[in-house]
Steps between C-alpha positions, in 0.01 A plus 500: 500500500630539144337792322525591134763758594687626803615856543875544491617678813857636499731509800306677774806683631564653159141620484521636857795717399281667241220539754742662745601752232135574426448573870809722507392710203130492596415489129256220433368591155483775234802402292740403777859385456423129478228543239735707285779248548276205409371673187855562382616147580202348321552718192859379484424137582207465260649716226208744471502876453241609757336311784247651740428311820141496625302349786375193308475343157131575448538876535795472263253384235249770590760775477620362165147523356465858624843605378421383146147647505330172414127490438225270372617146415829335597601159369647265758513137609242309706773278643659709774455614857178694552685834531574503127130532422371667817745789468365570151138496616590715803638763262186498286649288219346195339714184483472317169644152532719320250533127557835352597749283318432145631872433548651824629187624688575854382253703295499360146631788289351336187150568635549864601406676177158337477410667834615852405222754445484876461466516879821310574767721657757257638626148549579359845677166451628300799829311524321207663704318768801701378471360147574783261240600242586531131589864550617569143181360346290699746695816416426451130128474571501800736692717253270401214188602696655789698441335836682541830654191661520448875658174611377347822841362597403413857674161469786605271767640733844462334365325190691589184383491141818442307763718663258761636269507799149414387390800709636727227222400259171681464424856605498396866566182695375446853639259759372362829730485801246324721645266763401198290727607216856385429617856580290689752474812713238353739228675299595711204535536129670699228434681175765479225510761223747617239333828406632791708178702483281209612749426777477854638120492474477175694731628774252783557193278469606264780551796737168687475607677179754707691809618310648700788392617845274777373384374162242240393531439127256216434247263649679258727459249777717354775663167419858555611720222636624556856848458644429172680391342173803638317733374772358149461553528125865595546555197724326260263684640197830419670396134502320478166753277326488252789119503482496432126755221532301321772170534314657372179602181680141439611371581151746264330430221751130516415580490128721193540268298724137582428300275271511565126119483504486853638487801270769756586516861391687563175747782557588771252831393345612863474462555875679409819310348792471617860346183652221690666225236455473134404162437333382157388189423295306176549288320242181580690368707790395179670861377517616842620250501785595145600872583513446835670295330774773242559767769515287696749464185711879505528507871598611605150312797356549574130282769338261500208655795315303635324155368580237596417607682185429871492220500242281367783539810720155614614557870432583471129251641251511233232537122489812415300595163355856381575482120478872427530537714811189344647637150445853569629376689807301196613795263468804701613671481838806689618726280711701624800824669402725706725863518599480295822280218368675178603570207268299260718203738477532525123523120480176467696323741264632312197410160647140599569452649152664219309316228691158665472542547126503125450 
């Protein structure tokens, strides 16, 4: 069975060594040695000032909203995983959707200002499929209207904008380290900040608001990463260059051999790529469904990311019109991409798609 992705599992003996040390110290969570080591290694590897590891990528978003005291309306994209919108609603915020660029699939920065009202407090753009947003344009808009910017960078591990990590842009960036991601900690996520005060506040917030053993300074909750997750992250980080190299080969093979009749994502020319997804857009939903069925018949399971688009969520207050998102979401399919995908398997996927397009 060929799924849209396959979790990278490092050498089991390496991971067992970490597990043995966890057993020896009997410290499973609460800022253990492996969590602290992984945070430091990730700060150095990614080139960011502060990174805070948490239990998953969704709570990373929720903590970011709380840390910046967001309220009322938040502008975001309807073309993303459900957590982008659901986390806002969960925190009592109202998502206001800006339609996407039809080529990059990121929120169209040219349409942001028309959605800003006196209730808007922040922007939450998404680096969709690891494709970097126009961060400088978004900063101009945010500065002009005195808005906070939180980047949902769930897909954007190790993506650079120019010479800098794209995680350095905005007030906060959040990442997902779920097992489906190019870098993972089984479950997990991270919050990236440059501001020292916000960093210290978030460290307390993820641990019940506790600043030391006897003092609770603020409202907090528990969303700490544990030592088993951090140990997995350390193992995967050791192999990250090998993972990227293997995924790039799959990505490039698709590019070279798939039909020119498919629409491919247009990548930001200022950004590097991390080969985390391979989306293709068909001319109609009918063709997509026909090809998806044939792939499934051959035990190949791509995914319709992101369908349906988020403006259709049943718990939203208002109906919002996002025609480009609605059209793309019906016609987009993410093809299998992972480090151990074999050439004969890729050839089968390509053969089925190219033949059924005729």
